[in-house]
Biopython code that builds the backbone (N, CA, C, O; Angstrom):
import numpy as np
from Bio.PDB.StructureBuilder import StructureBuilder

atoms = [
    (1, "UNK", "N", (147.013, 242.510, 116.023)),
    (1, "UNK", "CA", (146.874, 242.190, 114.619)),
    (1, "UNK", "C", (145.383, 242.015, 114.283)),
    (1, "UNK", "O", (144.660, 241.329, 115.005)),
    (2, "UNK", "N", (144.937, 242.625, 113.207)),
    (2, "UNK", "CA", (143.544, 242.522, 112.800)),
    (2, "UNK", "C", (143.301, 241.216, 112.063)),
    (2, "UNK", "O", (144.094, 240.794, 111.221)),
    (3, "UNK", "N", (142.194, 240.595, 112.401)),
    (3, "UNK", "CA", (141.834, 239.372, 111.682)),
    (3, "UNK", "C", (141.236, 239.730, 110.337)),
    (3, "UNK", "O", (140.510, 240.716, 110.220)),
    (4, "UNK", "N", (141.531, 238.947, 109.337)),
    (4, "UNK", "CA", (140.994, 239.189, 108.003)),
    (4, "UNK", "C", (139.833, 238.255, 107.719)),
    (4, "UNK", "O", (139.612, 237.860, 106.575)),
    (5, "UNK", "N", (139.091, 237.903, 108.759)),
    (5, "UNK", "CA", (137.981, 236.971, 108.636)),
    (5, "UNK", "C", (136.650, 237.707, 108.497)),
    (5, "UNK", "O", (135.616, 237.237, 108.970)),
    (6, "UNK", "N", (136.691, 238.849, 107.854)),
    (6, "UNK", "CA", (135.466, 239.624, 107.656)),
    (6, "UNK", "C", (134.631, 238.948, 106.571)),
    (6, "UNK", "O", (135.074, 238.801, 105.432)),
    (7, "UNK", "N", (133.427, 238.543, 106.939)),
    (7, "UNK", "CA", (132.537, 237.926, 105.957)),
    (7, "UNK", "C", (131.978, 238.978, 105.020)),
    (7, "UNK", "O", (131.778, 240.132, 105.400)),
    (8, "UNK", "N", (131.730, 238.559, 103.795)),
    (8, "UNK", "CA", (131.111, 239.453, 102.824)),
    (8, "UNK", "C", (129.707, 239.805, 103.299)),
    (8, "UNK", "O", (128.936, 238.933, 103.700)),
    (9, "UNK", "N", (129.388, 241.089, 103.249)),
    (9, "UNK", "CA", (128.082, 241.563, 103.692)),
    (9, "UNK", "C", (127.064, 241.417, 102.556)),
    (9, "UNK", "O", (127.416, 241.518, 101.381)),
    (10, "UNK", "N", (125.818, 241.183, 102.914)),
    (10, "UNK", "CA", (124.749, 241.096, 101.935)),
    (10, "UNK", "C", (124.560, 242.443, 101.251)),
    (10, "UNK", "O", (124.593, 243.484, 101.906)),
    (11, "UNK", "N", (124.364, 242.426, 99.942)),
    (11, "UNK", "CA", (123.999, 243.611, 99.169)),
    (11, "UNK", "C", (122.503, 243.531, 98.905)),
    (11, "UNK", "O", (121.970, 242.460, 98.616)),
    (12, "UNK", "N", (121.833, 244.668, 99.004)),
    (12, "UNK", "CA", (120.381, 244.699, 98.801)),
    (12, "UNK", "C", (120.060, 245.836, 97.852)),
    (12, "UNK", "O", (120.559, 246.950, 98.012)),
    (13, "UNK", "N", (119.223, 245.550, 96.859)),
    (13, "UNK", "CA", (118.854, 246.592, 95.915)),
    (13, "UNK", "C", (117.607, 246.242, 95.137)),
    (13, "UNK", "O", (117.010, 245.180, 95.313)),
    (14, "UNK", "N", (117.234, 247.156, 94.280)),
    (14, "UNK", "CA", (116.035, 247.022, 93.453)),
    (14, "UNK", "C", (116.456, 246.660, 92.036)),
    (14, "UNK", "O", (117.508, 247.092, 91.566)),
    (15, "UNK", "N", (115.640, 245.872, 91.359)),
    (15, "UNK", "CA", (115.948, 245.413, 90.015)),
    (15, "UNK", "C", (116.012, 246.570, 89.014)),
    (15, "UNK", "O", (116.720, 246.494, 88.009)),
    (16, "UNK", "N", (115.266, 247.640, 89.300)),
    (16, "UNK", "CA", (115.228, 248.776, 88.363)),
    (16, "UNK", "C", (114.781, 250.030, 89.093)),
    (16, "UNK", "O", (114.319, 249.977, 90.233)),
    (17, "UNK", "N", (114.927, 251.146, 88.418)),
    (17, "UNK", "CA", (114.447, 252.411, 88.968)),
    (17, "UNK", "C", (112.927, 252.380, 89.137)),
    (17, "UNK", "O", (112.396, 252.940, 90.096)),
    (18, "UNK", "N", (112.229, 251.729, 88.210)),
    (18, "UNK", "CA", (110.774, 251.609, 88.287)),
    (18, "UNK", "C", (110.362, 250.897, 89.572)),
    (18, "UNK", "O", (109.432, 251.328, 90.254)),
    (19, "UNK", "N", (111.057, 249.800, 89.904)),
    (19, "UNK", "CA", (110.735, 249.040, 91.120)),
    (19, "UNK", "C", (111.074, 249.869, 92.362)),
    (19, "UNK", "O", (110.360, 249.815, 93.364)),
    (20, "UNK", "N", (112.157, 250.627, 92.291)),
    (20, "UNK", "CA", (112.498, 251.534, 93.395)),
    (20, "UNK", "C", (111.363, 252.543, 93.606)),
    (20, "UNK", "O", (110.986, 252.824, 94.744)),
    (21, "UNK", "N", (110.823, 253.083, 92.516)),
    (21, "UNK", "CA", (109.727, 254.048, 92.619)),
    (21, "UNK", "C", (108.461, 253.392, 93.180)),
    (21, "UNK", "O", (107.713, 254.029, 93.922)),
    (22, "UNK", "N", (108.218, 252.127, 92.831)),
    (22, "UNK", "CA", (107.088, 251.397, 93.433)),
    (22, "UNK", "C", (107.248, 251.373, 94.955)),
    (22, "UNK", "O", (106.311, 251.641, 95.707)),
    (23, "UNK", "N", (108.455, 251.046, 95.373)),
    (23, "UNK", "CA", (108.743, 250.979, 96.807)),
    (23, "UNK", "C", (108.551, 252.343, 97.461)),
    (23, "UNK", "O", (107.950, 252.440, 98.531)),
    (24, "UNK", "N", (109.057, 253.387, 96.829)),
    (24, "UNK", "CA", (108.980, 254.733, 97.396)),
    (24, "UNK", "C", (107.531, 255.228, 97.476)),
    (24, "UNK", "O", (107.240, 256.143, 98.247)),
    (25, "UNK", "N", (106.627, 254.644, 96.701)),
    (25, "UNK", "CA", (105.213, 255.030, 96.741)),
    (25, "UNK", "C", (104.472, 254.422, 97.931)),
    (25, "UNK", "O", (103.337, 254.807, 98.211)),
    (26, "UNK", "N", (105.102, 253.477, 98.635)),
    (26, "UNK", "CA", (104.473, 252.887, 99.823)),
    (26, "UNK", "C", (104.366, 253.943, 100.923)),
    (26, "UNK", "O", (105.141, 254.899, 100.938)),
    (27, "UNK", "N", (103.409, 253.778, 101.846)),
    (27, "UNK", "CA", (103.315, 254.716, 102.968)),
    (27, "UNK", "C", (104.621, 254.766, 103.772)),
    (27, "UNK", "O", (105.320, 253.761, 103.905)),
    (28, "UNK", "N", (104.931, 255.931, 104.296)),
    (28, "UNK", "CA", (106.186, 256.165, 105.019)),
    (28, "UNK", "C", (106.421, 255.138, 106.134)),
    (28, "UNK", "O", (107.524, 254.612, 106.279)),
    (29, "UNK", "N", (105.384, 254.863, 106.911)),
    (29, "UNK", "CA", (105.495, 253.907, 108.025)),
    (29, "UNK", "C", (105.944, 252.528, 107.520)),
    (29, "UNK", "O", (106.780, 251.877, 108.147)),
    (30, "UNK", "N", (105.395, 252.097, 106.405)),
    (30, "UNK", "CA", (105.726, 250.786, 105.830)),
    (30, "UNK", "C", (107.145, 250.786, 105.276)),
    (30, "UNK", "O", (107.907, 249.849, 105.512)),
    (31, "UNK", "N", (107.502, 251.844, 104.536)),
    (31, "UNK", "CA", (108.872, 251.934, 103.999)),
    (31, "UNK", "C", (109.890, 251.836, 105.128)),
    (31, "UNK", "O", (110.897, 251.141, 105.003)),
    (32, "UNK", "N", (109.627, 252.530, 106.225)),
    (32, "UNK", "CA", (110.547, 252.514, 107.362)),
    (32, "UNK", "C", (110.720, 251.105, 107.912)),
    (32, "UNK", "O", (111.834, 250.685, 108.226)),
    (33, "UNK", "N", (109.619, 250.381, 108.027)),
    (33, "UNK", "CA", (109.686, 249.005, 108.547)),
    (33, "UNK", "C", (110.453, 248.096, 107.593)),
    (33, "UNK", "O", (111.273, 247.287, 108.030)),
    (34, "UNK", "N", (110.192, 248.222, 106.303)),
    (34, "UNK", "CA", (110.898, 247.377, 105.334)),
    (34, "UNK", "C", (112.381, 247.729, 105.315)),
    (34, "UNK", "O", (113.224, 246.832, 105.279)),
    (35, "UNK", "N", (112.718, 249.023, 105.340)),
    (35, "UNK", "CA", (114.129, 249.432, 105.403)),
    (35, "UNK", "C", (114.809, 248.826, 106.631)),
    (35, "UNK", "O", (115.941, 248.351, 106.544)),
    (36, "UNK", "N", (114.126, 248.841, 107.767)),
    (36, "UNK", "CA", (114.707, 248.269, 108.988)),
    (36, "UNK", "C", (115.016, 246.786, 108.804)),
    (36, "UNK", "O", (116.072, 246.309, 109.220)),
    (37, "UNK", "N", (114.088, 246.060, 108.177)),
    (37, "UNK", "CA", (114.302, 244.630, 107.928)),
    (37, "UNK", "C", (115.473, 244.432, 106.972)),
    (37, "UNK", "O", (116.312, 243.558, 107.190)),
    (38, "UNK", "N", (115.535, 245.241, 105.909)),
    (38, "UNK", "CA", (116.634, 245.119, 104.941)),
    (38, "UNK", "C", (117.980, 245.401, 105.599)),
    (38, "UNK", "O", (118.971, 244.743, 105.281)),
    (39, "UNK", "N", (118.028, 246.360, 106.502)),
    (39, "UNK", "CA", (119.278, 246.643, 107.201)),
    (39, "UNK", "C", (119.627, 245.531, 108.193)),
    (39, "UNK", "O", (120.805, 245.264, 108.427)),
    (40, "UNK", "N", (118.629, 244.888, 108.771)),
    (40, "UNK", "CA", (118.883, 243.706, 109.605)),
    (40, "UNK", "C", (119.544, 242.613, 108.778)),
    (40, "UNK", "O", (120.475, 241.950, 109.235)),
    (41, "UNK", "N", (119.050, 242.432, 107.550)),
    (41, "UNK", "CA", (119.635, 241.429, 106.652)),
    (41, "UNK", "C", (121.096, 241.764, 106.393)),
    (41, "UNK", "O", (121.950, 240.879, 106.443)),
    (42, "UNK", "N", (121.396, 243.035, 106.116)),
    (42, "UNK", "CA", (122.786, 243.453, 105.883)),
    (42, "UNK", "C", (123.664, 243.201, 107.102)),
    (42, "UNK", "O", (124.782, 242.701, 106.976)),
    (43, "UNK", "N", (123.154, 243.548, 108.286)),
    (43, "UNK", "CA", (123.943, 243.471, 109.516)),
    (43, "UNK", "C", (124.091, 242.051, 110.048)),
    (43, "UNK", "O", (125.176, 241.658, 110.478)),
    (44, "UNK", "N", (123.010, 241.284, 110.020)),
    (44, "UNK", "CA", (123.003, 239.964, 110.639)),
    (44, "UNK", "C", (123.173, 238.815, 109.646)),
    (44, "UNK", "O", (123.621, 237.728, 110.012)),
    (45, "UNK", "N", (122.810, 239.066, 108.385)),
    (45, "UNK", "CA", (122.845, 238.005, 107.379)),
    (45, "UNK", "C", (121.455, 237.464, 107.139)),
    (45, "UNK", "O", (120.679, 237.278, 108.076)),
    (46, "UNK", "N", (121.145, 237.216, 105.896)),
    (46, "UNK", "CA", (119.809, 236.755, 105.521)),
    (46, "UNK", "C", (119.435, 235.464, 106.231)),
    (46, "UNK", "O", (118.282, 235.264, 106.611)),
    (47, "UNK", "N", (120.415, 234.593, 106.407)),
    (47, "UNK", "CA", (120.133, 233.300, 107.032)),
    (47, "UNK", "C", (119.718, 233.428, 108.494)),
    (47, "UNK", "O", (119.199, 232.471, 109.068)),
    (48, "UNK", "N", (119.936, 234.590, 109.110)),
    (48, "UNK", "CA", (119.561, 234.816, 110.507)),
    (48, "UNK", "C", (118.172, 235.429, 110.667)),
    (48, "UNK", "O", (117.670, 235.545, 111.785)),
    (49, "UNK", "N", (117.553, 235.820, 109.557)),
    (49, "UNK", "CA", (116.254, 236.506, 109.616)),
    (49, "UNK", "C", (115.175, 235.539, 109.134)),
    (49, "UNK", "O", (115.349, 234.857, 108.125)),
    (50, "UNK", "N", (114.087, 235.487, 109.845)),
    (50, "UNK", "CA", (112.984, 234.603, 109.453)),
    (50, "UNK", "C", (111.657, 235.278, 109.741)),
    (50, "UNK", "O", (111.551, 236.505, 109.747)),
    (51, "UNK", "N", (110.641, 234.448, 109.982)),
    (51, "UNK", "CA", (109.327, 234.978, 110.329)),
    (51, "UNK", "C", (109.442, 235.773, 111.622)),
    (51, "UNK", "O", (110.191, 235.363, 112.508)),
    (52, "UNK", "N", (108.765, 236.848, 111.766)),
    (52, "UNK", "CA", (107.709, 237.360, 110.903)),
    (52, "UNK", "C", (108.207, 238.322, 109.820)),
    (52, "UNK", "O", (107.400, 238.927, 109.115)),
    (53, "UNK", "N", (109.526, 238.466, 109.683)),
    (53, "UNK", "CA", (110.080, 239.464, 108.766)),
    (53, "UNK", "C", (110.161, 239.020, 107.312)),
    (53, "UNK", "O", (109.874, 239.802, 106.405)),
    (54, "UNK", "N", (110.547, 237.784, 107.090)),
    (54, "UNK", "CA", (110.619, 237.261, 105.717)),
    (54, "UNK", "C", (109.947, 235.898, 105.655)),
    (54, "UNK", "O", (109.861, 235.183, 106.654)),
    (55, "UNK", "N", (109.472, 235.552, 104.459)),
    (55, "UNK", "CA", (108.798, 234.268, 104.270)),
    (55, "UNK", "C", (108.993, 233.819, 102.831)),
    (55, "UNK", "O", (108.997, 234.631, 101.905)),
    (56, "UNK", "N", (109.154, 232.505, 102.656)),
    (56, "UNK", "CA", (109.262, 231.926, 101.326)),
    (56, "UNK", "C", (107.894, 231.963, 100.649)),
    (56, "UNK", "O", (106.879, 231.649, 101.272)),
    (57, "UNK", "N", (107.871, 232.349, 99.363)),
    (57, "UNK", "CA", (106.615, 232.415, 98.615)),
    (57, "UNK", "C", (106.501, 231.222, 97.686)),
    (57, "UNK", "O", (105.572, 230.422, 97.797)),
    (58, "UNK", "N", (107.473, 231.105, 96.747)),
    (58, "UNK", "CA", (107.441, 230.002, 95.790)),
    (58, "UNK", "C", (108.762, 229.989, 95.021)),
    (58, "UNK", "O", (109.276, 231.041, 94.644)),
    (59, "UNK", "N", (109.300, 228.808, 94.795)),
    (59, "UNK", "CA", (110.539, 228.704, 94.016)),
    (59, "UNK", "C", (111.626, 229.584, 94.606)),
    (59, "UNK", "O", (111.959, 229.458, 95.784)),
    (60, "UNK", "N", (112.182, 230.476, 93.794)),
    (60, "UNK", "CA", (113.231, 231.391, 94.246)),
    (60, "UNK", "C", (112.677, 232.627, 94.943)),
    (60, "UNK", "O", (113.440, 233.429, 95.482)),
    (61, "UNK", "N", (111.372, 232.786, 94.936)),
    (61, "UNK", "CA", (110.721, 234.020, 95.386)),
    (61, "UNK", "C", (110.452, 234.027, 96.892)),
    (61, "UNK", "O", (109.900, 233.075, 97.445)),
    (62, "UNK", "N", (110.856, 235.128, 97.544)),
    (62, "UNK", "CA", (110.647, 235.356, 98.975)),
    (62, "UNK", "C", (109.993, 236.713, 99.160)),
    (62, "UNK", "O", (109.952, 237.515, 98.227)),
    (63, "UNK", "N", (109.474, 236.981, 100.370)),
    (63, "UNK", "CA", (108.883, 238.278, 100.634)),
    (63, "UNK", "C", (109.386, 238.864, 101.943)),
    (63, "UNK", "O", (109.593, 238.155, 102.928)),
    (64, "UNK", "N", (109.580, 240.195, 101.926)),
    (64, "UNK", "CA", (109.791, 240.969, 103.143)),
    (64, "UNK", "C", (108.404, 241.436, 103.557)),
    (64, "UNK", "O", (107.645, 241.953, 102.737)),
    (65, "UNK", "N", (108.077, 241.253, 104.830)),
    (65, "UNK", "CA", (106.722, 241.497, 105.315)),
    (65, "UNK", "C", (106.700, 242.702, 106.262)),
    (65, "UNK", "O", (107.519, 242.805, 107.175)),
    (66, "UNK", "N", (105.756, 243.600, 106.026)),
    (66, "UNK", "CA", (105.612, 244.763, 106.912)),
    (66, "UNK", "C", (104.132, 245.065, 107.128)),
    (66, "UNK", "O", (103.322, 245.016, 106.202)),
    (67, "UNK", "N", (103.808, 245.376, 108.376)),
    (67, "UNK", "CA", (102.437, 245.706, 108.737)),
    (67, "UNK", "C", (102.424, 247.047, 109.445)),
    (67, "UNK", "O", (103.206, 247.290, 110.364)),
    (68, "UNK", "N", (101.525, 247.912, 109.002)),
    (68, "UNK", "CA", (101.335, 249.210, 109.644)),
    (68, "UNK", "C", (100.019, 249.225, 110.383)),
    (68, "UNK", "O", (99.378, 248.188, 110.553)),
    (69, "UNK", "N", (99.620, 250.394, 110.820)),
    (69, "UNK", "CA", (98.355, 250.507, 111.551)),
    (69, "UNK", "C", (97.163, 250.082, 110.707)),
    (69, "UNK", "O", (96.295, 249.351, 111.183)),
    (70, "UNK", "N", (97.114, 250.531, 109.471)),
    (70, "UNK", "CA", (95.960, 250.240, 108.614)),
    (70, "UNK", "C", (96.342, 249.596, 107.287)),
    (70, "UNK", "O", (95.522, 249.531, 106.372)),
    (71, "UNK", "N", (97.564, 249.126, 107.177)),
    (71, "UNK", "CA", (98.027, 248.633, 105.889)),
    (71, "UNK", "C", (99.049, 247.518, 106.067)),
    (71, "UNK", "O", (99.808, 247.484, 107.036)),
    (72, "UNK", "N", (99.041, 246.614, 105.104)),
    (72, "UNK", "CA", (100.024, 245.527, 105.042)),
    (72, "UNK", "C", (100.714, 245.641, 103.693)),
    (72, "UNK", "O", (100.055, 245.848, 102.674)),
    (73, "UNK", "N", (102.028, 245.506, 103.677)),
    (73, "UNK", "CA", (102.765, 245.586, 102.412)),
    (73, "UNK", "C", (103.790, 244.469, 102.339)),
    (73, "UNK", "O", (104.199, 243.894, 103.348)),
    (74, "UNK", "N", (104.185, 244.187, 101.121)),
    (74, "UNK", "CA", (105.201, 243.181, 100.860)),
    (74, "UNK", "C", (106.167, 243.706, 99.812)),
    (74, "UNK", "O", (105.790, 244.469, 98.923)),
    (75, "UNK", "N", (107.420, 243.283, 99.931)),
    (75, "UNK", "CA", (108.410, 243.462, 98.870)),
    (75, "UNK", "C", (108.887, 242.066, 98.508)),
    (75, "UNK", "O", (109.457, 241.360, 99.340)),
    (76, "UNK", "N", (108.653, 241.676, 97.277)),
    (76, "UNK", "CA", (109.052, 240.347, 96.805)),
    (76, "UNK", "C", (110.471, 240.423, 96.261)),
    (76, "UNK", "O", (110.826, 241.366, 95.555)),
    (77, "UNK", "N", (111.279, 239.419, 96.597)),
    (77, "UNK", "CA", (112.687, 239.437, 96.212)),
    (77, "UNK", "C", (113.214, 238.037, 95.921)),
    (77, "UNK", "O", (112.576, 237.030, 96.229)),
    (78, "UNK", "N", (114.401, 238.009, 95.317)),
    (78, "UNK", "CA", (115.160, 236.777, 95.120)),
    (78, "UNK", "C", (116.592, 237.051, 95.555)),
    (78, "UNK", "O", (117.005, 238.202, 95.693)),
    (79, "UNK", "N", (117.338, 235.975, 95.768)),
    (79, "UNK", "CA", (118.776, 236.124, 95.994)),
    (79, "UNK", "C", (119.484, 235.647, 94.736)),
    (79, "UNK", "O", (119.105, 234.643, 94.134)),
    (80, "UNK", "N", (120.512, 236.379, 94.353)),
    (80, "UNK", "CA", (121.283, 236.035, 93.154)),
    (80, "UNK", "C", (122.760, 236.285, 93.405)),
    (80, "UNK", "O", (123.131, 237.068, 94.279)),
    (81, "UNK", "N", (123.594, 235.613, 92.631)),
    (81, "UNK", "CA", (125.043, 235.851, 92.633)),
    (81, "UNK", "C", (125.630, 236.038, 94.018)),
    (81, "UNK", "O", (126.144, 237.106, 94.349)),
    (82, "UNK", "N", (125.551, 235.020, 94.801)),
    (82, "UNK", "CA", (126.140, 235.113, 96.134)),
    (82, "UNK", "C", (125.223, 235.809, 97.109)),
    (82, "UNK", "O", (124.059, 235.439, 97.261)),
    (83, "UNK", "N", (125.751, 236.813, 97.766)),
    (83, "UNK", "CA", (125.002, 237.492, 98.825)),
    (83, "UNK", "C", (124.363, 238.776, 98.300)),
    (83, "UNK", "O", (124.711, 239.879, 98.723)),
    (84, "UNK", "N", (123.422, 238.610, 97.372)),
    (84, "UNK", "CA", (122.728, 239.758, 96.790)),
    (84, "UNK", "C", (121.221, 239.510, 96.819)),
    (84, "UNK", "O", (120.736, 238.509, 96.289)),
    (85, "UNK", "N", (120.486, 240.434, 97.445)),
    (85, "UNK", "CA", (119.032, 240.413, 97.475)),
    (85, "UNK", "C", (118.554, 241.411, 96.429)),
    (85, "UNK", "O", (118.934, 242.581, 96.461)),
    (86, "UNK", "N", (117.711, 240.942, 95.494)),
    (86, "UNK", "CA", (117.180, 241.808, 94.447)),
    (86, "UNK", "C", (115.670, 241.906, 94.624)),
    (86, "UNK", "O", (114.951, 240.914, 94.500)),
    (87, "UNK", "N", (115.201, 243.117, 94.916)),
    (87, "UNK", "CA", (113.773, 243.344, 95.107)),
    (87, "UNK", "C", (113.122, 243.516, 93.738)),
    (87, "UNK", "O", (113.553, 244.331, 92.922)),
    (88, "UNK", "N", (112.065, 242.720, 93.506)),
    (88, "UNK", "CA", (111.385, 242.682, 92.217)),
    (88, "UNK", "C", (110.066, 243.454, 92.201)),
    (88, "UNK", "O", (109.640, 243.940, 91.153)),
    (89, "UNK", "N", (109.424, 243.563, 93.359)),
    (89, "UNK", "CA", (108.084, 244.153, 93.395)),
    (89, "UNK", "C", (107.750, 244.559, 94.826)),
    (89, "UNK", "O", (108.044, 243.818, 95.765)),
    (90, "UNK", "N", (107.140, 245.728, 95.000)),
    (90, "UNK", "CA", (106.633, 246.170, 96.302)),
    (90, "UNK", "C", (105.187, 246.604, 96.107)),
    (90, "UNK", "O", (104.857, 247.271, 95.126)),
    (91, "UNK", "N", (104.327, 246.224, 97.047)),
    (91, "UNK", "CA", (102.902, 246.512, 96.886)),
    (91, "UNK", "C", (102.178, 246.476, 98.229)),
    (91, "UNK", "O", (102.669, 245.912, 99.207)),
    (92, "UNK", "N", (101.000, 247.092, 98.248)),
    (92, "UNK", "CA", (100.093, 247.017, 99.390)),
    (92, "UNK", "C", (99.296, 245.732, 99.244)),
    (92, "UNK", "O", (98.739, 245.449, 98.184)),
    (93, "UNK", "N", (99.249, 244.970, 100.307)),
    (93, "UNK", "CA", (98.552, 243.686, 100.294)),
    (93, "UNK", "C", (97.140, 243.874, 100.831)),
    (93, "UNK", "O", (96.947, 244.444, 101.904)),
    (94, "UNK", "N", (96.155, 243.391, 100.077)),
    (94, "UNK", "CA", (94.754, 243.583, 100.471)),
    (94, "UNK", "C", (94.029, 242.276, 100.762)),
    (94, "UNK", "O", (92.865, 242.288, 101.163)),
    (95, "UNK", "N", (94.706, 241.154, 100.563)),
    (95, "UNK", "CA", (94.091, 239.843, 100.800)),
    (95, "UNK", "C", (94.969, 239.031, 101.745)),
    (95, "UNK", "O", (96.119, 239.388, 101.999)),
    (96, "UNK", "N", (94.421, 237.942, 102.259)),
    (96, "UNK", "CA", (95.156, 237.067, 103.181)),
    (96, "UNK", "C", (96.404, 236.482, 102.508)),
    (96, "UNK", "O", (97.502, 236.541, 103.061)),
    (97, "UNK", "N", (96.225, 235.931, 101.340)),
    (97, "UNK", "CA", (97.333, 235.330, 100.594)),
    (97, "UNK", "C", (97.999, 236.381, 99.711)),
    (97, "UNK", "O", (97.382, 237.386, 99.357)),
    (98, "UNK", "N", (99.259, 236.143, 99.357)),
    (98, "UNK", "CA", (99.917, 237.007, 98.381)),
    (98, "UNK", "C", (99.195, 236.819, 97.048)),
    (98, "UNK", "O", (99.103, 235.697, 96.550)),
    (99, "UNK", "N", (98.686, 237.893, 96.470)),
    (99, "UNK", "CA", (97.910, 237.760, 95.227)),
    (99, "UNK", "C", (98.712, 237.114, 94.103)),
    (99, "UNK", "O", (99.866, 237.481, 93.876)),
    (100, "UNK", "N", (98.110, 236.152, 93.393)),
    (100, "UNK", "CA", (98.814, 235.475, 92.291)),
    (100, "UNK", "C", (99.357, 236.448, 91.235)),
    (100, "UNK", "O", (100.418, 236.207, 90.660)),
    (101, "UNK", "N", (98.634, 237.542, 90.981)),
    (101, "UNK", "CA", (99.111, 238.495, 89.965)),
    (101, "UNK", "C", (100.410, 239.183, 90.417)),
    (101, "UNK", "O", (101.245, 239.522, 89.579)),
    (102, "UNK", "N", (100.588, 239.392, 91.720)),
    (102, "UNK", "CA", (101.825, 239.991, 92.227)),
    (102, "UNK", "C", (102.990, 239.005, 92.078)),
    (102, "UNK", "O", (104.114, 239.395, 91.764)),
    (103, "UNK", "N", (102.700, 237.742, 92.305)),
    (103, "UNK", "CA", (103.713, 236.705, 92.116)),
    (103, "UNK", "C", (104.107, 236.632, 90.644)),
    (103, "UNK", "O", (105.292, 236.538, 90.322)),
    (104, "UNK", "N", (103.123, 236.674, 89.753)),
    (104, "UNK", "CA", (103.393, 236.604, 88.313)),
    (104, "UNK", "C", (104.222, 237.801, 87.837)),
    (104, "UNK", "O", (105.143, 237.633, 87.038)),
    (105, "UNK", "N", (103.905, 238.995, 88.315)),
    (105, "UNK", "CA", (104.693, 240.181, 87.960)),
    (105, "UNK", "C", (106.142, 239.979, 88.397)),
    (105, "UNK", "O", (107.068, 240.262, 87.638)),
    (106, "UNK", "N", (106.334, 239.492, 89.612)),
    (106, "UNK", "CA", (107.684, 239.274, 90.137)),
    (106, "UNK", "C", (108.437, 238.229, 89.338)),
    (106, "UNK", "O", (109.614, 238.409, 89.029)),
    (107, "UNK", "N", (107.763, 237.131, 88.999)),
    (107, "UNK", "CA", (108.416, 236.070, 88.229)),
    (107, "UNK", "C", (108.774, 236.541, 86.820)),
    (107, "UNK", "O", (109.815, 236.161, 86.284)),
    (108, "UNK", "N", (107.915, 237.365, 86.220)),
    (108, "UNK", "CA", (108.211, 237.931, 84.902)),
    (108, "UNK", "C", (109.443, 238.837, 84.981)),
    (108, "UNK", "O", (110.321, 238.773, 84.121)),
    (109, "UNK", "N", (109.503, 239.666, 86.003)),
    (109, "UNK", "CA", (110.662, 240.547, 86.180)),
    (109, "UNK", "C", (111.932, 239.742, 86.441)),
    (109, "UNK", "O", (113.005, 240.094, 85.951)),
    (110, "UNK", "N", (111.813, 238.672, 87.207)),
    (110, "UNK", "CA", (112.969, 237.809, 87.454)),
    (110, "UNK", "C", (113.479, 237.200, 86.155)),
    (110, "UNK", "O", (114.684, 237.176, 85.906)),
    (111, "UNK", "N", (112.561, 236.707, 85.330)),
    (111, "UNK", "CA", (112.939, 236.107, 84.052)),
    (111, "UNK", "C", (113.675, 237.127, 83.174)),
    (111, "UNK", "O", (114.680, 236.801, 82.543)),
    (112, "UNK", "N", (113.164, 238.366, 83.140)),
    (112, "UNK", "CA", (113.817, 239.430, 82.370)),
    (112, "UNK", "C", (115.203, 239.729, 82.940)),
    (112, "UNK", "O", (116.155, 239.944, 82.190)),
    (113, "UNK", "N", (115.310, 239.743, 84.268)),
    (113, "UNK", "CA", (116.588, 240.022, 84.922)),
    (113, "UNK", "C", (117.603, 238.923, 84.592)),
    (113, "UNK", "O", (118.749, 239.204, 84.241)),
    (114, "UNK", "N", (117.165, 237.683, 84.709)),
    (114, "UNK", "CA", (118.060, 236.552, 84.424)),
    (114, "UNK", "C", (118.424, 236.486, 82.943)),
    (114, "UNK", "O", (119.496, 236.000, 82.581)),
    (115, "UNK", "N", (117.523, 236.979, 82.092)),
    (115, "UNK", "CA", (117.786, 236.988, 80.671)),
    (115, "UNK", "C", (118.640, 238.161, 80.217)),
    (115, "UNK", "O", (118.968, 238.289, 79.038)),
    (116, "UNK", "N", (118.991, 239.009, 81.164)),
    (116, "UNK", "CA", (119.859, 240.133, 80.849)),
    (116, "UNK", "C", (119.132, 241.329, 80.288)),
    (116, "UNK", "O", (119.777, 242.289, 79.866)),
    (117, "UNK", "N", (117.787, 241.307, 80.266)),
    (117, "UNK", "CA", (117.041, 242.435, 79.712)),
    (117, "UNK", "C", (117.111, 243.656, 80.618)),
    (117, "UNK", "O", (117.033, 244.789, 80.144)),
    (118, "UNK", "N", (117.257, 243.431, 81.913)),
    (118, "UNK", "CA", (117.360, 244.553, 82.838)),
    (118, "UNK", "C", (118.290, 244.142, 83.971)),
    (118, "UNK", "O", (117.859, 243.527, 84.946)),
    (119, "UNK", "N", (119.533, 244.476, 83.840)),
    (119, "UNK", "CA", (120.494, 244.102, 84.878)),
    (119, "UNK", "C", (120.898, 245.290, 85.740)),
    (119, "UNK", "O", (122.021, 245.362, 86.240)),
    (120, "UNK", "N", (119.962, 246.220, 85.904)),
    (120, "UNK", "CA", (120.207, 247.329, 86.807)),
    (120, "UNK", "C", (120.158, 246.818, 88.232)),
    (120, "UNK", "O", (119.582, 245.767, 88.512)),
    (121, "UNK", "N", (120.765, 247.571, 89.124)),
    (121, "UNK", "CA", (120.736, 247.203, 90.533)),
    (121, "UNK", "C", (120.849, 248.494, 91.320)),
    (121, "UNK", "O", (121.910, 249.116, 91.358)),
    (122, "UNK", "N", (119.765, 248.892, 91.940)),
    (122, "UNK", "CA", (119.702, 250.146, 92.690)),
    (122, "UNK", "C", (119.825, 249.818, 94.171)),
    (122, "UNK", "O", (118.863, 249.369, 94.794)),
    (123, "UNK", "N", (121.003, 250.042, 94.731)),
    (123, "UNK", "CA", (121.309, 249.641, 96.107)),
    (123, "UNK", "C", (120.505, 250.386, 97.140)),
    (123, "UNK", "O", (120.155, 251.555, 96.977)),
    (124, "UNK", "N", (120.221, 249.661, 98.224)),
    (124, "UNK", "CA", (119.556, 250.238, 99.399)),
    (124, "UNK", "C", (120.633, 250.846, 100.275)),
    (124, "UNK", "O", (120.330, 251.399, 101.333)),
]
sb = StructureBuilder()
sb.init_structure("model")
sb.init_model(0)
sb.init_chain("A")
sb.init_seg("    ")
for serial, (resi, resn, name, xyz) in enumerate(atoms, 1):
    if name == "N":
        sb.init_residue(resn, " ", resi, " ")
    sb.init_atom(name, np.array(xyz, "f"), 0.0, 1.0, " ", f" {name:<3s}", serial, name[0])
structure = sb.get_structure()
């Protein structure tokens, strides 16, 4: 007899097509690393993944972290409605700290998403 104790799997996606295109503009090596981390989240559960792959930024905002040979990138995300990761912003990181302007862009997009202005969800 099969057990029906299958836990709901995490859903991961982008807030909009524009944000998906931001992500797709990242170097191939970085995209591959971030995709691997996102699939780890799906397979193992977000609560099982920590540093160096993800880190809390501020409030509801978290980041997926990827480092390549000559580049560092981040995808900023939030969790909403249960087990859903929504990516708000992807960018190449050029400073030690996450740039405040990248955080502000993400928070603005989150506010729009929560306000219903853009409730798209482009699954990974």
